[in-house]
N, C-alpha and C positions, 0 to 999 in steps of 0.2 A: 739513701737511692732508691724512690717509688719509680719511676720510669721502666716500665721491666723491658729493657734489650739490655740482649749482651755485647757488648761493645769490642772490637779486631784486641785482640792477650797483648798487641805494641803497646796500646794502648793500658793497658793492665801491667801492665809490672814497668810502665814509667811512672803508672797510679797521678795517671789525671783521669782514667773513667768516669770516675762521681764527679767529676765538679764541670765535664760536657753533657752527663745527664743530666746534671742539676741544668744546663742552658738550657738544652735540646730539653727539659718538662718545662720551666717556664718561657720559654717561646711555643705554645703547643695554643695550636687555633683550631681550630674546623678546616677541614680540606675545599671545602667549595661551601660556602649557601645554605644553610639547612642541615648539614650529613654530620648523624653522629662521628665521626670517627674523626680524632685528631692530629699534627703532622704538629712539628715543625718548621717555625719558617721565623728563615733565619735573615739579617743582614751583609750586604756582598761586600762586605769589606776587601781594599784593597786583600790586604794578605790573602784573604778565602778568595779573588780573584785571584789570584796568581796563581794559585794554588788546582782550581780545577787549568784553566789556562794549560800549565803544565802537566795537568790529564791530560788533557787533550792531542797535547804537541807530543806525549810520549807514546800514542797513539792507546792510550788505555780508556780512554775515552768515547761511547757509542751516542749519538745524538736519535731524539725522532722515535717517537715510537714503535711504531711495526718495528727495528730497526732493533728497538730494547726488546721487547717483544721476543721479539726472536735469539735473542742471546741469551737473555737468561733458558729458554725454553730450551738451547742446547745444552748449556751450565749444567740446569738441573736432569735432563736426562740423562749423562753423563756421571750425575754425581749420587741419582737413583742404581743405575749400571754397577757405579764402583758400595751401593752401597750407603753408602756416604752422606748425611744430611746433616750443614753443621746453622747450629744453633744457635752463631753466633754473626752477629755485621757481616758483610765484605765484599759487598754494595755498596753505593748512594745513588740512589732517584733522584732528581735536580730538577725542577719545574720551576720555572716562570712564574708568578702573579696574575697571569691574563691567561691562563686560558679556562674554557668552557668549563659548567658543570659532568659534565661529556667526560672530556678529555682528562678533569681528574679523575672520575669514579673510572673508569677504564685503567689509568695506573692504582689507583686503590688497586680494583681488583690485580690486578699484573704484581703485586706486592708485596697483598696478601696469599698468591697461589704459590710465593717464594719462599714461604713459612722466614728464621729470624735472620735472613739473611742477608734481608734488601732492606734497608732505610731509605723514607717516605722521606724529603725536607723541601720547602718551597721556598722560593729567592725574593729576598722585595725587589724585585728593578722586573721586567717585562720581555715580552721570550726581543729583541731588538738587541739589549742589555746583553743580556743573555748570551746570545750570536758575539756579539766583540764582546764580550770574555774570555771568550774560547776560541776568537780569533777571526772567528766570520764575520768580515761586514757587509750589511748590503741582505743578509740573512736575517730568517726567524727561531731560537731553536728554544722549542718552550720543554724540551726536557732534556737531559744525557743523563745518562749510566755510568758511576764511577767502577771500573772493573777493574781496578790491581788494588787490591789492598795499603798495600802501600801511601797509596792514592788517597784511598779511605782518609787514613789514619790523616797525611797529614794537613785535610778539609781539619777533621772534628780539628783538631789540633786549634786551629785557626780561631779558633770559638771562642774559645779561652785569652 
């Protein structure tokens, strides 16, 4: 495994972590045109869609850049107070493929400021389709943060 991330312990226990890391590594692309940073870009299959939809319906998802930034900042503050910042993925930041370079740079900064606990993934759909995936018709959602480790695990397992 050369993709340098630590997936949730549940995926390690199920012995699917190396397979998922391999899939993620093989899908790496620059976050935006001209960027040196590469992120996984995945196909939004029906299985992945259903688990993103479920995460949204069970309140395990936060939509929009400002809300995501606030949620992660609050969580980080709490973790710092406790003196424990995990070095394992526990949040999944999913973005549409129609954001501006500035948008992706902002999210890249947010992801980097939260260490190994946030994984940044781009899906192969625009913001209309991402909103539809979440059951929000007539809206545009360019970013969604999956905030519960079970939902994160379920979405990542669907890549297999």
